[in-house]
DRENDRENVEX-522093 format. One record per residue: residue number from 1; residue in one letter; chain; x, y, z of N, C-alpha, C in turn. Coordinates in steps of 0.001 Angstrom, whole numbers. Example, Ala and Ser with C-alpha at 12.3 -4.5 7.8 and 13.67 -1.06 7.14 Angstrom:
2
  pos  code  unit     n_c1     n_c2     n_c3    ca_c1    ca_c2    ca_c3     c_c1     c_c2     c_c3
    1     A     A    13190    -5690     7800    12300    -4500     7800    13200    -3300     7800
    2     S     A    12850    -2250     7080    13670    -1060     7140    12900       30     7870
***
This chain:
304
  pos  code  unit     n_c1     n_c2     n_c3    ca_c1    ca_c2    ca_c3     c_c1     c_c2     c_c3
    1     X     A   -11734    26780  -114051   -10327    26480  -114302    -9698    25866  -113048
    2     X     A    -8720    24993  -113275    -7950    24389  -112192    -6644    25153  -112020
    3     X     A    -6285    25447  -110789    -4974    25997  -110461    -4206    24950  -109659
    4     X     A    -2977    24680  -110087    -2104    23731  -109392     -949    24511  -108784
    5     X     A     -734    24341  -107485      405    24961  -106802     1365    23860  -106375
    6     X     A     2614    23976  -106791     3575    22961  -106378     4866    23011  -107154
    7     X     A     5668    21963  -106956     7016    21950  -107502     7051    21516  -108957
    8     X     A     7988    22120  -109671     8396    21643  -110987     9849    21217  -110875
    9     X     A    10190    20143  -111524    11572    19682  -111509    11865    18887  -112765
   10     X     A    13094    18504  -112915    13489    17649  -114031    13780    16255  -113495
   11     X     A    13156    15262  -114103    13406    13860  -113757    14556    13326  -114606
   12     X     A    15545    12756  -113944    16576    11992  -114632    16325    10521  -114312
   13     X     A    15929     9748  -115307    15529     8355  -115110    16694     7444  -115486
   14     X     A    17089     6602  -114532    18258     5750  -114691    17839     4301  -114520
   15     X     A    18291     3435  -115440    18048     1999  -115285    19225     1235  -115858
   16     X     A    19271      -58  -115568    20346     -903  -116087    20104    -1335  -117518
   17     X     A    18901    -1092  -118025    18535    -1647  -119331    18319     -599  -120409
   18     X     A    18471      702  -120076    18206     1745  -121064    19082     2953  -120775
   19     X     A    19324     3792  -121779    20097     5012  -121544    19375     5951  -120580
   20     X     A    20144     6813  -119911    19574     7825  -119017    18616     8723  -119805
   21     X     A    17433     8979  -119226    16438     9851  -119858    16225    11070  -118965
   22     X     A    16077    12235  -119575    15822    13465  -118841    14554    14103  -119378
   23     X     A    13614    14413  -118478    12366    15033  -118918    11747    15810  -117762
   24     X     A    10867    16774  -118060    10226    17562  -116996     9347    16686  -116119
   25     X     A     9270    17052  -114842     8455    16282  -113908     8105    17099  -112677
   26     X     A     7873    16384  -111596     7331    16967  -110378     5850    16658  -110328
   27     X     A     5396    16104  -109213     4008    15648  -109133     2999    16736  -109502
   28     X     A     3050    17943  -108914     2060    18952  -109295     2137    19349  -110770
   29     X     A     3366    19496  -111295     3486    19798  -112722     2861    18698  -113563
   30     X     A     3113    17440  -113218     2524    16328  -113966     1003    16370  -113922
   31     X     A      442    16714  -112765    -1012    16813  -112655    -1538    17908  -113575
   32     X     A     -872    19060  -113592    -1306    20160  -114454    -1287    19744  -115922
   33     X     A     -212    19110  -116353     -124    18660  -117748    -1189    17609  -118037
   34     X     A    -1408    16695  -117096    -2434    15663  -117295    -3817    16257  -117457
   35     X     A    -4143    17265  -116653    -5445    17922  -116764    -5582    18606  -118117
   36     X     A    -4529    19298  -118549    -4579    19982  -119846    -4781    18987  -120987
   37     X     A    -4076    17858  -120937    -4219    16861  -121999    -5606    16224  -122009
   38     X     A    -6266    16236  -120869    -7635    15715  -120805    -8669    16786  -121136
   39     X     A    -8200    17963  -121544    -9092    18934  -122144    -9631    20019  -121237
   40     X     A    -9029    20203  -120057    -9519    21228  -119143    -8480    22336  -118977
   41     X     A    -8921    23608  -118854    -7969    24705  -118663    -7308    24622  -117300
   42     X     A    -6005    24922  -117261    -5253    24762  -116024    -4083    25731  -116023
   43     X     A    -3785    26271  -114833    -2584    27079  -114666    -1702    26461  -113591
   44     X     A     -390    26638  -113782      592    26074  -112869     1269    27205  -112112
   45     X     A     1261    27108  -110778     1906    28078  -109907     3065    27380  -109218
   46     X     A     4267    27629  -109695     5452    26991  -109143     6688    27714  -109628
   47     X     A     7835    27203  -109239     9081    27870  -109619     9992    26939  -110401
   48     X     A    10856    27548  -111229    11942    26853  -111900    12986    27898  -112254
   49     X     A    14197    27472  -112495    15294    28401  -112700    15429    28854  -114140
   50     X     A    16268    29859  -114311    16552    30379  -115658    17783    29669  -116221
   51     X     A    17768    28337  -116164    18863    27509  -116658    18323    26561  -117727
   52     X     A    19160    25653  -118188    18738    24747  -119260    17555    23894  -118841
   53     X     A    17591    23371  -117620    16481    22556  -117149    15211    23395  -116997
   54     X     A    15363    24626  -116524    14197    25501  -116411    13565    25791  -117762
   55     X     A    14400    26000  -118770    13877    26224  -120121    13121    24997  -120620
   56     X     A    13593    23800  -120251    12900    22568  -120633    11509    22512  -119990
   57     X     A    11424    22896  -118714    10134    22896  -118021     9189    23920  -118644
   58     X     A     9687    25134  -118886     8845    26183  -119463     8291    25762  -120817
   59     X     A     9127    25133  -121629     8665    24685  -122947     7649    23558  -122813
   60     X     A     7863    22678  -121869     6921    21564  -121650     5547    22095  -121253
   61     X     A     5506    23066  -120368     4229    23661  -119967     3568    24368  -121148
   62     X     A     4362    25103  -121909     3805    25858  -123037     3222    24931  -124098
   63     X     A     3961    23900  -124467     3489    23019  -125534     2286    22189  -125108
   64     X     A     2064    22065  -123783      892    21342  -123295     -248    22274  -122888
   65     X     A     -136    23556  -123268    -1210    24542  -123058    -1522    24765  -121582
   66     X     A     -484    24663  -120737     -629    24973  -119318     -191    26419  -119100
   67     X     A    -1061    27236  -118518     -706    28608  -118202      302    28626  -117058
   68     X     A     1231    29564  -117073     2208    29679  -115999     2051    31025  -115300
   69     X     A     2183    30997  -113974     1966    32199  -113181     3246    32996  -112959
   70     X     A     4397    32307  -112847     5653    32961  -112487     6708    32747  -113568
   71     X     A     7553    33735  -113748     8697    33622  -114636     9818    32835  -113946
   72     X     A    10790    32409  -114743    11957    31729  -114183    12694    32653  -113225
   73     X     A    13277    32051  -112161    14028    32837  -111182    15515    32496  -111255
   74     X     A    16295    33018  -110317    17748    32868  -110362    18266    31658  -109587
   75     X     A    17376    30895  -108969    17791    29687  -108257    17894    28515  -109233
   76     X     A    18653    27472  -108881    18741    26313  -109772    17392    25597  -109890
   77     X     A    17131    25033  -111039    15956    24188  -111210    16147    22894  -110417
   78     X     A    15095    22455  -109741    15165    21229  -108939    15303    19999  -109832
   79     X     A    15986    18983  -109319    16236    17753  -110071    15872    16551  -109210
   80     X     A    15163    15594  -109819    14889    14305  -109184    15535    13203  -110015
   81     X     A    16249    12319  -109366    16827    11169  -110045    16009     9939  -109688
   82     X     A    15427     9307  -110703    14605     8112  -110512    15392     6893  -110990
   83     X     A    15690     5999  -110076    16398     4756  -110411    15361     3648  -110512
   84     X     A    15262     3042  -111702    14247     2012  -111939    14765      637  -111558
   85     X     A    13875     -141  -110915    14207    -1530  -110637    13859    -2387  -111853
   86     X     A    14152    -3687  -111830    13935    -4518  -113024    12491    -4582  -113517
   87     X     A    11492    -4282  -112656    10095    -4341  -113100     9519    -2952  -113349
   88     X     A    10364    -1917  -113342     9908     -578  -113686     9541      311  -112523
   89     X     A     9620     -183  -111292     9360      666  -110139    10477     1685  -109963
   90     X     A    10138     2857  -109411    11095     3950  -109320    11460     4255  -107870
   91     X     A    12766     4487  -107619    13269     4966  -106329    13946     6311  -106570
   92     X     A    13556     7340  -105785    13941     8711  -106096    14965     9280  -105112
   93     X     A    15856    10126  -105646    16645    11048  -104839    16465    12453  -105430
   94     X     A    16677    13498  -104597    16289    14849  -105003    17367    15877  -104678
   95     X     A    17443    16917  -105532    18215    18123  -105288    17258    19289  -105513
   96     X     A    16784    19917  -104418    15597    20765  -104481    15823    22183  -104001
   97     X     A    15080    23103  -104629    14879    24463  -104135    13377    24708  -104147
   98     X     A    12782    24945  -102966    11332    25133  -102924    10949    26329  -102065
   99     X     A    10515    27395  -102724     9981    28572  -102055     9150    29362  -103057
  100     X     A     8151    30066  -102550     7267    30880  -103393     7042    32233  -102723
  101     X     A     8077    33058  -102629     7890    34364  -101993     6900    35210  -102787
  102     X     A     6043    35908  -102066     5073    36774  -102730     3803    36082  -103181
  103     X     A     3675    34769  -102925     2488    34053  -103377     1217    34631  -102776
  104     X     A     1235    34924  -101486       25    35421  -100821     -460    36724  -101459
  105     X     A      484    37602  -101809       98    38874  -102411     -478    38688  -103814
  106     X     A       71    37730  -104568     -374    37509  -105942    -1616    36630  -106037
  107     X     A    -1955    35926  -104953    -2976    34889  -105048    -4352    35395  -105492
  108     X     A    -4873    36518  -104997    -6205    36930  -105453    -6311    37034  -106971
  109     X     A    -5299    37588  -107620    -5328    37676  -109082    -5171    36300  -109720
  110     X     A    -4319    35455  -109125    -4102    34124  -109687    -5355    33260  -109615
  111     X     A    -6198    33496  -108603    -7384    32664  -108417    -8594    33161  -109199
  112     X     A    -8460    34243  -109921    -9573    34747  -110714    -9987    33694  -111744
  113     X     A   -11209    33220  -111671   -11692    32189  -112583   -11398    30770  -112155
  114     X     A   -10718    30579  -111013   -10379    29240  -110532   -11525    28654  -109719
  115     X     A   -11913    27430  -110055   -12943    26724  -109291   -12373    25555  -108493
  116     X     A   -11135    25155  -108809   -10513    24022  -108121    -9033    24314  -107949
  117     X     A    -8523    24053  -106743    -7097    24250  -106463    -6510    22939  -105976
  118     X     A    -5427    22513  -106623    -4767    21266  -106263    -3354    21544  -105775
  119     X     A    -2925    20806  -104754    -1550    20862  -104299    -1179    19546  -103645
  120     X     A       71    19475  -103174      530    18271  -102482     1993    18019  -102738
  121     X     A     2409    16801  -102450     3762    16332  -102684     4776    17167  -101903
  122     X     A     5945    17386  -102487     7019    18121  -101835     6562    19520  -101454
  123     X     A     5720    20126  -102281     5264    21504  -102060     4572    21687  -100716
  124     X     A     3933    20651  -100233     3186    20750   -98976     3998    20331   -97766
  125     X     A     5231    19906   -97986     6056    19371   -96893     7342    20148   -96658
  126     X     A     7976    20642   -97712     9329    21175   -97619     9311    22676   -97350
  127     X     A     9990    23101   -96304    10100    24527   -95971    11163    25186   -96869
  128     X     A    11039    26500   -97128    10016    27404   -96604     8721    27438   -97421
  129     X     A     8719    26790   -98589     7563    26920   -99468     6288    26324   -98928
  130     X     A     6387    25274   -98081     5185    24601   -97586     4267    25558   -96833
  131     X     A     4834    26468   -96066     3999    27420   -95321     3292    28378   -96269
  132     X     A     3948    28755   -97370     3314    29609   -98369     2117    28890   -98992
  133     X     A     2290    27607   -99268     1223    26832   -99905       42    26675   -98950
  134     X     A      310    26394   -97686     -775    26222   -96721    -1607    27501   -96611
  135     X     A     -952    28642   -96549    -1698    29906   -96477    -2518    30140   -97743
  136     X     A    -1978    29744   -98884    -2711    29889  -100139    -3970    29030  -100150
  137     X     A    -3855    27804   -99651    -5021    26917   -99584    -6076    27497   -98657
  138     X     A    -5663    27985   -97506    -6614    28603   -96578    -7328    29787   -97226
  139     X     A    -6582    30568   -97995    -7148    31747   -98642    -8097    31362   -99775
  140     X     A    -7781    30283  -100477    -8564    29887  -101646    -9819    29099  -101295
  141     X     A    -9851    28462  -100134   -10889    27477   -99837   -12321    27981   -99954
  142     X     A   -12658    29205   -99537   -14076    29607   -99644   -14641    29519  -101055
  143     X     A   -13840    29803  -102061   -14365    29808  -103416   -13995    28618  -104268
  144     X     A   -13108    27748  -103769   -12562    26669  -104599   -12729    25309  -103938
  145     X     A   -12910    24292  -104760   -12731    22917  -104310   -11234    22704  -104093
  146     X     A   -10865    22181  -102937    -9458    21944  -102613    -9164    20457  -102747
  147     X     A    -8116    20136  -103508    -7721    18739  -103680    -6261    18586  -103265
  148     X     A    -5942    17406  -102727    -4631    17211  -102085    -4145    15789  -102290
  149     X     A    -2844    15676  -102595    -2168    14388  -102711     -847    14483  -101956
  150     X     A     -718    13808  -100803      524    13943  -100033     1764    13459  -100763
  151     X     A     1627    12405  -101573     2728    11896  -102405     4047    11938  -101621
  152     X     A     4075    11237  -100513     5177    11348   -99549     6522    10947  -100151
  153     X     A     7558    11672   -99754     8922    11392  -100194     9808    11229   -98961
  154     X     A     9870    10008   -98392    10630     9803   -97160    12114    10095   -97288
  155     X     A    12656    10110   -98520    14066    10454   -98674    14302    11956   -98531
  156     X     A    13226    12764   -98626    13341    14214   -98451    12871    14614   -97067
  157     X     A    11652    14228   -96724    11087    14496   -95405    11213    13205   -94606
  158     X     A    12273    13111   -93824    12560    11858   -93128    11819    11732   -91803
  159     X     A    11339    12846   -91265    10651    12855   -89974     9171    12540   -90204
  160     X     A     8778    11315   -89916     7409    10903   -90211     6397    11651   -89349
  161     X     A     6767    12021   -88135     5841    12778   -87290     5539    14145   -87895
  162     X     A     6582    14807   -88394     6384    16089   -89065     5540    15913   -90325
  163     X     A     5846    14889   -91128     5096    14655   -92360     3627    14382   -92061
  164     X     A     3369    13600   -91018     1986    13306   -90632     1245    14584   -90231
  165     X     A     1914    15422   -89453     1307    16683   -89020     1002    17583   -90218
  166     X     A     1949    17680   -91148     1731    18511   -92338      586    17969   -93179
  167     X     A      588    16666   -93406     -467    16062   -94221    -1835    16322   -93603
  168     X     A    -1942    16183   -92300    -3239    16354   -91644    -3729    17801   -91706
  169     X     A    -2821    18777   -91765    -3232    20164   -91956    -3936    20339   -93296
  170     X     A    -3372    19746   -94345    -3953    19881   -95671    -5218    19039   -95821
  171     X     A    -5223    17858   -95233    -6421    17010   -95283    -7621    17730   -94677
  172     X     A    -7404    18429   -93576    -8500    19128   -92898    -9097    20240   -93758
  173     X     A    -8310    20756   -94702    -8788    21823   -95586    -9313    21304   -96919
  174     X     A    -9055    20032   -97211    -9325    19492   -98539   -10745    18970   -98672
  175     X     A   -11249    19014   -99900   -12507    18365  -100261   -12266    16982  -100845
  176     X     A   -11164    16833  -101550   -10811    15570  -102203    -9363    15254  -101876
  177     X     A    -9104    14049  -101385    -7750    13607  -101069    -7480    12306  -101805
  178     X     A    -6317    12253  -102441    -5841    11006  -103040    -4492    10671  -102429
  179     X     A    -4316     9429  -101996    -3034     8987  -101451    -2788     7553  -101899
  180     X     A    -1536     7187  -102008    -1219     5793  -102285    -1229     4993  -100993
  181     X     A    -1377     3688  -101126    -1309     2849   -99930       70     2943   -99285
  182     X     A     1127     3160  -100096     2468     3329   -99540     2560     4611   -98712
  183     X     A     1948     5705   -99199     1910     6942   -98411     1312     6693   -97034
  184     X     A      145     6079   -97025     -594     5900   -95779       97     4917   -94849
  185     X     A      712     3889   -95395     1408     2924   -94546     2668     3521   -93935
  186     X     A     3302     4494   -94616     4444     5187   -94038     3980     6156   -92945
  187     X     A     2899     6880   -93223     2404     7862   -92252     1790     7188   -91022
  188     X     A     1088     6067   -91244      361     5386   -90155      684     3891   -90198
  189     X     A     1853     3500   -89746     2292     2110   -89924     1498     1089   -89126
  190     X     A      719     1524   -88146       19      578   -87287    -1428      327   -87697
  191     X     A    -1827      812   -88863    -3184      556   -89340    -3178      400   -90849
  192     X     A    -4244     -172   -91384    -4325     -371   -92823    -4544      962   -93524
  193     X     A    -4244      981   -94819    -4469     2198   -95612    -5942     2585   -95594
  194     X     A    -6821     1604   -95647    -8254     1896   -95653    -8695     2507   -94317
  195     X     A    -8162     1998   -93218    -8493     2577   -91908    -8031     4032   -91825
  196     X     A    -6828     4302   -92323    -6314     5671   -92314    -7184     6584   -93176
  197     X     A    -7606     6079   -94324    -8445     6883   -95219    -9797     7199   -94581
  198     X     A   -10356     6252   -93859   -11639     6519   -93181   -11465     7608   -92117
  199     X     A   -10349     7580   -91414   -10103     8629   -90422    -9944     9992   -91091
  200     X     A    -9255     9997   -92227    -9109    11257   -92957   -10463    11775   -93431
  201     X     A   -11342    10892   -93851   -12682    11337   -94261   -13385    12033   -93103
  202     X     A   -13232    11505   -91914   -13862    12114   -90736   -13294    13497   -90420
  203     X     A   -12101    13809   -90946   -11463    15102   -90678   -12013    16220   -91542
  204     X     A   -12824    15876   -92570   -13417    16948   -93351   -13613    16744   -94835
  205     X     A   -12774    15966   -95537   -12967    15821   -96981   -14298    15161   -97342
  206     X     A   -14729    15390   -98590   -15923    14719   -99100   -15612    13321   -99591
  207     X     A   -14391    13103  -100069   -14000    11761  -100488   -12499    11601  -100351
  208     X     A   -12083    10386  -100042   -10673    10023   -99933   -10453     8787  -100802
  209     X     A    -9468     8878  -101674    -9161     7807  -102622    -7787     7239  -102297
  210     X     A    -7684     5926  -102326    -6407     5247  -102094    -6044     4460  -103349
  211     X     A    -4880     4769  -103927    -4384     3963  -105040    -3544     2825  -104465
  212     X     A    -3708     1636  -105079    -3084      430  -104517    -2358     -379  -105587
  213     X     A    -1787      309  -106573    -1038     -385  -107609    -1895    -1373  -108374
  214     X     A    -1411    -2594  -108495    -2114    -3606  -109283    -3429    -4060  -108658
  215     X     A    -3664    -3733  -107386    -4941    -4074  -106747    -6070    -3151  -107185
  216     X     A    -5731    -2008  -107777    -6747    -1056  -108193    -7106      -83  -107087
  217     X     A    -7722     1035  -107432    -8042     2065  -106441    -9271     1725  -105606
  218     X     A    -9298     2303  -104427   -10391     2164  -103461   -10732     3556  -102964
  219     X     A   -11996     3801  -102629   -12389     5137  -102174   -13478     5041  -101122
  220     X     A   -13538     6094  -100305   -14569     6198   -99278   -15147     7601   -99317
  221     X     A   -16481     7672   -99201   -17215     8931   -99101   -18331     8720   -98086
  222     X     A   -19089     9772   -97812   -20163     9635   -96831   -21166     8568   -97243
  223     X     A   -21365     8404   -98554   -22345     7443   -99056   -21874     5998   -98960
  224     X     A   -20562     5790   -98815   -20063     4431   -98726   -18695     4265   -99359
  225     X     A   -18306     3010   -99562   -16983     2666  -100084   -17120     1890  -101382
  226     X     A   -16079     1978  -102229   -16076     1202  -103470   -14640     1018  -103945
  227     X     A   -14464      131  -104904   -13166     -100  -105514   -13379     -552  -106951
  228     X     A   -12332     -426  -107765   -12369     -948  -109124   -11072    -1701  -109371
  229     X     A   -11114    -2609  -110313    -9914    -3365  -110667    -8983    -2501  -111511
  230     X     A    -7699    -2717  -111340    -6721    -2032  -112184    -6724    -2668  -113571
  231     X     A    -6732    -1874  -114642    -6643    -2450  -115983    -5356    -3245  -116152
  232     X     A    -5417    -4289  -116929    -4248    -5113  -117193    -3465    -4528  -118357
  233     X     A    -2227    -4128  -118098    -1366    -3556  -119135       50    -4069  -118935
  234     X     A      862    -3923  -119973     2278    -4216  -119878     2985    -2978  -119340
  235     X     A     3614    -3096  -118167     4198    -1943  -117485     5607    -1675  -118008
  236     X     A     5824     -431  -118480     7161       29  -118834     7830      625  -117606
  237     X     A     7184     1594  -116967     7600     2073  -115650     6409     2755  -114992
  238     X     A     6548     3035  -113703     5427     3607  -112944     5575     5108  -112722
  239     X     A     6556     5738  -113370     6788     7171  -113187     5556     7960  -113639
  240     X     A     5002     8760  -112734     3880     9616  -113083     2517     8959  -113083
  241     X     A     2429     7691  -112725     1138     7002  -112772      137     7606  -111795
  242     X     A      581     7857  -110561     -311     8450  -109573     -761     9841  -109963
  243     X     A      107    10586  -110632     -255    11930  -111072    -1286    11886  -112193
  244     X     A    -1143    10928  -113102    -2161    10772  -114149    -3503    10377  -113552
  245     X     A    -3463     9511  -112542    -4698     9145  -111845    -5337    10395  -111238
  246     X     A    -4523    11204  -110565    -5038    12420  -109931    -5640    13359  -110963
  247     X     A    -4950    13557  -112078    -5457    14440  -113133    -6828    13996  -113603
  248     X     A    -6960    12703  -113871    -8230    12197  -114382    -9331    12275  -113329
  249     X     A    -8982    12068  -112068    -9963    12211  -110998   -10496    13647  -110959
  250     X     A    -9603    14621  -111061   -10017    16023  -111037   -10869    16369  -112250
  251     X     A   -10458    15898  -113414   -11229    16175  -114632   -12609    15526  -114547
  252     X     A   -12666    14322  -113992   -13966    13668  -113829   -14903    14474  -112948
  253     X     A   -14365    15064  -111890   -15185    15913  -111015   -15629    17177  -111744
  254     X     A   -14724    17762  -112528   -15074    18957  -113286   -16104    18640  -114367
  255     X     A   -15980    17484  -115004   -16968    17070  -116009   -18359    16971  -115402
  256     X     A   -18426    16614  -114130   -19708    16482  -113432   -20150    17783  -112749
  257     X     A   -19375    18857  -112991   -19674    20175  -112420   -19764    20123  -110888
  258     X     A   -18825    19402  -110298   -18746    19306  -108841   -17601    20153  -108287
  259     X     A   -17100    21098  -109088   -16006    21957  -108666   -16528    23342  -108290
  260     X     A   -15849    23963  -107317   -16208    25297  -106856   -16755    25256  -105449
  261     X     A   -16463    26305  -104680   -16922    26355  -103297   -18427    26251  -103168
  262     X     A   -19152    26768  -104157   -20613    26729  -104105   -21157    25321  -104284
  263     X     A   -20331    24391  -104806   -20769    23002  -105037   -20292    22056  -103944
  264     X     A   -19768    22608  -102868   -19184    21752  -101816   -20214    20790  -101230
  265     X     A   -21423    21243  -101007   -22438    20363  -100422   -22841    19264  -101399
  266     X     A   -22865    19573  -102700   -23185    18545  -103698   -22078    17495  -103764
  267     X     A   -20836    17940  -103717   -19728    16993  -103725   -19788    16073  -102511
  268     X     A   -20179    16625  -101373   -20265    15816  -100148   -21322    14724  -100251
  269     X     A   -22279    14888  -101159   -23343    13892  -101321   -23075    12929  -102479
  270     X     A   -21862    12890  -102997   -21571    12022  -104137   -21921    10575  -103806
  271     X     A   -22538     9891  -104761   -22968     8518  -104549   -21881     7509  -104882
  272     X     A   -22056     6294  -104413   -21063     5250  -104623   -20926     4917  -106102
  273     X     A   -22037     4870  -106830   -21972     4561  -108251   -21174     5595  -109029
  274     X     A   -21414     6856  -108737   -20673     7920  -109412   -19195     7889  -109021
  275     X     A   -18936     7611  -107771   -17553     7504  -107309   -16830     6364  -108014
  276     X     A   -17526     5271  -108221   -16924     4138  -108918   -16595     4497  -110370
  277     X     A   -17449     5274  -111020   -17164     5738  -112381   -15921     6617  -112418
  278     X     A   -15770     7491  -111420   -14589     8341  -111348   -13324     7505  -111186
  279     X     A   -13376     6509  -110306   -12211     5646  -110096   -11841     4903  -111377
  280     X     A   -12836     4429  -112095   -12583     3679  -113319   -11901     4547  -114366
  281     X     A   -12395     5765  -114545   -11797     6685  -115507   -10348     7005  -115121
  282     X     A   -10122     7291  -113847    -8783     7636  -113386    -7831     6443  -113508
  283     X     A    -8314     5239  -113220    -7477     4047  -113332    -7084     3788  -114780
  284     X     A    -7998     4047  -115707    -7667     3855  -117124    -6625     4866  -117582
  285     X     A    -6709     6099  -117089    -5700     7101  -117433    -4327     6690  -116901
  286     X     A    -4276     6212  -115666    -3006     5777  -115086    -2437     4584  -115845
  287     X     A    -3304     3706  -116320    -2841     2527  -117052    -2155     2923  -118352
  288     X     A    -2641     3957  -119010    -1972     4443  -120218     -564     4921  -119870
  289     X     A     -426     5639  -118759      870     6194  -118370     1885     5106  -118058
  290     X     A     1486     4063  -117343     2466     3025  -116994     2843     2178  -118210
  291     X     A     2073     2262  -119271     2369     1468  -120463     3445     2099  -121336
  292     X     A     3920     3311  -120948     4963     3969  -121724     5948     4661  -120777
  293     X     A     7083     5041  -121299     8171     5526  -120457     7906     6929  -119924
  294     X     A     8258     7123  -118647     8244     8453  -118061     6871     8954  -117694
  295     X     A     6854    10200  -117158     5599    10844  -116766     4958    11429  -118021
  296     X     A     4241    10586  -118733     3680    10943  -120037     2173    10688  -120005
  297     X     A     1396    11614  -119423      -34    11363  -119209     -810    11338  -120522
  298     X     A    -1956    10672  -120528    -2704    10499  -121773    -3518    11737  -122152
  299     X     A    -3789    11830  -123450    -4784    12768  -123955    -6156    12097  -123809
  300     X     A    -7206    12916  -123867    -8557    12386  -123670    -8855    11251  -124643
  301     X     A    -8428    11381  -125895    -8726    10361  -126898    -8041     9022  -126594
  302     X     A    -7013     9038  -125733    -6285     7817  -125421    -6862     7036  -124267
  303     X     A    -7802     7613  -123535    -8375     6934  -122376    -9600     6160  -122838
  304     X     A    -9537     4848  -122846   -10650     4063  -123409   -11913     4147  -122568
***
């Protein structure tokens, strides 16, 4: 089973060409839903409030067969406002509450049956919750494959030096890292995304994947580097595309039985051909998501 630790929030999507849309979101939540729709068991460890937006998130998780670890709390549910440009790209602003008190105490029970733990995004950067998440990853690593997506939000974490330091803590613990070229160019403006990814590989992961929008994804592992072309689709918006890619990447690894601490050495030996197959599957999943509105990841039957 996959366990996802991170933020849940409500996306309010605003554009000049369509009415305001409100739907559940948050990168880790989107990854959890994407994994469930692709047919793998998954639990979500995060917080949301006992308000209308929180009820929307709880129902979204339930209807997508995602297990939830925590009940709603008394804090407001976090909100992200996504303003779309004329070609569907999203610019975000946030109103956030992020903390997970008691996570360390509950974690042994939460990890029962877990072979892969995913985190990233705001959850790995924003205090006080980020420190809770880091300790959870350290605690889980012996028995679990650790996966990480920094999914940087410069409008929330404006200090790039701090963001770089936080990201590198998680990279050093991770087996699989996915980042966008925009993430890496913000964190390391004086080098290419590929150069940054190679350095991250040297820090400990078995593979590092870089998504590059219409250029298609690129990846590096000990066996070598590869890339695939992005499928050609009509883009409605890009909300949730990276999360759908991440979900499919994780499911592809689980399909190959490369999840779990005991499989760490096998994952480290992944070949270029197999890595290219993983990228292709994940790119096709992301292409389905950008072809429709909002963070709406595909079901397995929808990925060609």
